[in-house]
Structures are given as structure tokens and as C-alpha cells.
C-alpha positions as CSV (number, residue, x, y, z in Angstrom):
1,X,152.4,49.6,105.4
2,X,148.8,49.0,104.3
3,X,145.9,49.3,106.8
4,X,144.1,46.4,105.1
5,X,146.0,43.2,105.0
6,X,145.4,40.1,102.9
7,X,144.7,37.1,105.1
8,X,146.7,34.1,104.0
9,X,144.1,31.4,103.7
10,X,144.3,27.8,104.7
11,X,146.5,25.9,102.3
12,X,147.9,29.1,100.8
13,X,151.6,30.0,100.3
14,X,152.7,33.5,99.3
15,X,156.2,34.5,98.4
16,X,156.8,38.3,98.7
17,X,159.3,41.0,99.3
18,X,156.6,43.0,101.2
19,X,155.2,40.9,104.0
20,X,153.6,43.8,105.8
21,X,150.4,43.5,103.7
22,X,149.8,39.9,104.9
23,X,148.2,38.4,108.0
24,X,147.3,34.9,109.2
25,X,144.0,34.9,111.1
26,X,142.4,32.2,113.1
27,X,145.2,29.7,113.5
28,X,143.9,26.8,115.6
29,X,145.6,23.5,114.9
30,X,147.0,25.0,111.6
31,X,150.5,26.3,111.4
32,X,151.4,29.8,110.4
33,X,154.9,29.5,108.9
34,X,156.9,32.6,108.1
35,X,160.3,32.0,106.5
36,X,162.7,34.8,105.4
37,X,166.2,35.2,104.3
38,X,168.7,36.7,106.8
39,X,168.9,39.9,104.7
40,X,165.1,40.4,104.9
41,X,164.7,40.6,101.1
42,X,162.3,37.7,100.5
43,X,159.5,36.2,102.7
44,X,157.4,33.1,102.5
45,X,154.1,33.0,104.4
46,X,152.2,29.7,104.6
47,X,149.0,28.6,106.3
48,X,149.3,24.8,106.6
49,X,146.5,22.5,107.8
50,X,147.8,18.9,107.9
51,X,151.2,17.5,108.9
52,X,152.2,15.1,106.1
53,X,150.7,14.6,102.6
54,X,151.3,10.8,102.6
55,X,148.9,10.2,105.5
56,X,146.0,11.7,103.5
57,X,146.5,10.5,99.9
58,X,143.9,7.7,100.3
59,X,141.4,10.0,102.1
60,X,138.8,11.3,99.6
61,X,137.5,14.7,100.6
62,X,140.7,15.5,102.6
63,X,143.4,14.9,100.1
64,X,143.7,17.8,97.6
65,X,146.7,17.8,95.3
66,X,145.7,21.2,93.9
67,X,146.5,22.8,97.3
68,X,150.0,21.5,98.1
69,X,150.7,24.0,100.9
70,X,147.8,22.5,102.8
71,X,150.3,19.9,104.0
72,X,153.1,21.1,106.3
73,X,155.8,18.8,104.9
74,X,155.1,19.9,101.3
75,X,154.9,23.6,102.2
76,X,158.4,23.6,103.7
77,X,159.8,21.9,100.6
78,X,158.1,24.4,98.3
79,X,159.4,27.3,100.4
80,X,163.0,26.1,100.4
81,X,162.7,25.5,96.6
82,X,161.4,29.1,96.0
83,X,164.3,30.6,98.0
84,X,166.8,28.4,96.1
85,X,165.3,29.5,92.8
86,X,166.0,33.1,94.0
87,X,169.6,32.3,94.8
88,X,169.1,32.0,98.6
89,X,170.6,29.0,100.3
90,X,169.0,27.2,103.2
91,X,171.7,28.4,105.7
92,X,170.5,31.9,105.2
93,X,166.8,31.1,106.0
94,X,165.1,31.9,109.3
95,X,161.6,30.6,110.4
96,X,158.9,31.7,112.8
97,X,156.2,29.2,113.8
98,X,152.7,30.1,115.1
99,X,149.7,27.9,115.9
100,X,149.4,24.1,116.2
101,X,147.0,24.4,119.1
102,X,144.8,21.7,120.7
103,X,141.6,23.7,120.2
104,X,139.0,20.9,120.7
105,X,139.0,19.0,123.9
106,X,138.0,15.8,122.2
107,X,140.5,16.0,119.3
108,X,142.0,12.5,119.7
109,X,143.8,12.9,116.4
110,X,145.9,15.7,117.9
111,X,146.5,17.5,114.5
112,X,148.1,20.5,116.2
113,X,150.8,18.5,117.9
114,X,151.4,16.6,114.6
115,X,151.7,19.8,112.7
116,X,154.2,21.2,115.1
117,X,156.3,18.0,115.0
118,X,156.1,17.9,111.2
119,X,157.1,21.6,110.6
120,X,160.0,21.3,113.1
121,X,161.3,18.1,111.5
122,X,161.0,19.4,107.9
123,X,162.8,22.7,108.8
124,X,165.6,20.8,110.6
125,X,166.0,18.4,107.6
126,X,166.3,21.4,105.3
127,X,168.7,23.2,107.6
128,X,166.4,26.2,108.2
129,X,166.9,27.8,111.6
130,X,163.8,28.3,113.7
131,X,164.2,31.8,115.1
132,X,161.1,31.9,117.3
133,X,157.9,30.1,117.9
134,X,154.5,30.5,119.6
135,X,153.0,27.0,119.2
136,X,150.7,24.7,121.1
137,X,148.2,25.6,123.8
138,X,144.5,25.4,123.7
139,X,143.4,28.6,122.1
140,X,143.7,30.0,118.6
141,X,146.1,32.7,117.6
142,X,146.4,35.2,114.8
143,X,149.4,36.8,113.1
144,X,148.4,40.4,112.8
145,X,151.5,42.0,111.4
146,X,154.6,40.6,109.6
147,X,157.4,43.2,109.7
148,X,160.2,43.6,107.2
149,X,162.7,43.0,110.1
150,X,161.4,39.5,110.6
151,X,159.4,40.3,113.7
152,X,155.8,39.4,113.9
153,X,152.9,40.6,116.1
154,X,150.7,37.7,117.3
155,X,147.4,38.0,119.1
156,X,147.1,35.3,121.8
157,X,144.7,35.3,124.8
158,X,143.5,38.8,123.9
159,X,147.0,40.3,124.0
160,X,149.5,41.2,121.3
161,X,153.0,39.8,121.6
162,X,156.0,40.3,119.3
163,X,158.1,37.3,118.5
């Protein structure tokens, strides 16, 4: 395990066999999505920002086709495809969800709630089992450590919890 971890940035998706070098820092309304196969051989880590790509296609300055994992629905589809390309079927996939908070009191758009609904819907449609989640709330969270056994350490409210 490395002492310095790479922070998965907003809109980034990383596929790896060594998740221990990755973290997801400062998740507010964004979703930290960790998907892995049941044998812990391959992991996908995504930091999604917005729920569904179709809602933003006509919004200059927000829509960015060069960063597809920015959108929760697209990120899930990309992840499932990467696993399939590696011979791993959807029934063997497990997911952990973190983030999706309502950080700003006046956020009438409620992006966090929409991100949570989008990721859960997409995972269900793809047949990916959600193993655990720490979503919602009104404070940001960070994924500090992703372990090879699928467990993750999340910092929330100043405390570290394992899910």
C-alpha cells in the first residue's frame, strides 16, 4: 500500500487491479462509485458529478463529451463494459456508493439526490449488486482508502468508518 494516493478527480474513471493507491476526496453532491468483481481482481473507481447526460447536452459550459464519466449514467455503462471486456459478467459485480449530499442549503436543483437515484437505477438496470452505501446527508465525505477486499474507509463528520 502506498502512503501517497492518487485522488480520482471529478469526471475521472480508473480501472485497476490495485485500488489501494486511489482515493476520492471532497465528495459533496458528487458520487464516489467503486465497483469490483466478486473475486477482487479488478476494480473501477469513478467520481461522477451529474446524474444523466441527456439533461445536459443542450447546456454549453456544463456538457462535456470529452469527460463521459462526469455523468453518473454514462459512468455505470462504461464500467460494466470494461468488466465485460475483461470477461467479468454483471452478476459477479459489487458496488459501493459514497456521496450525493445536499451540501448547499439553497440547492434547489438537488443534484446529490438526483445522482443517488441515477446511480442506483443504472446499477439495478445493469444487474450490479449494491453491497453498501454511505449517501445523502448535508456534509461532504471522502474515501480515504479502497482495500483489495472491497472494503473502503470513508471520512464523514470527522470520523473514519469502514463500509
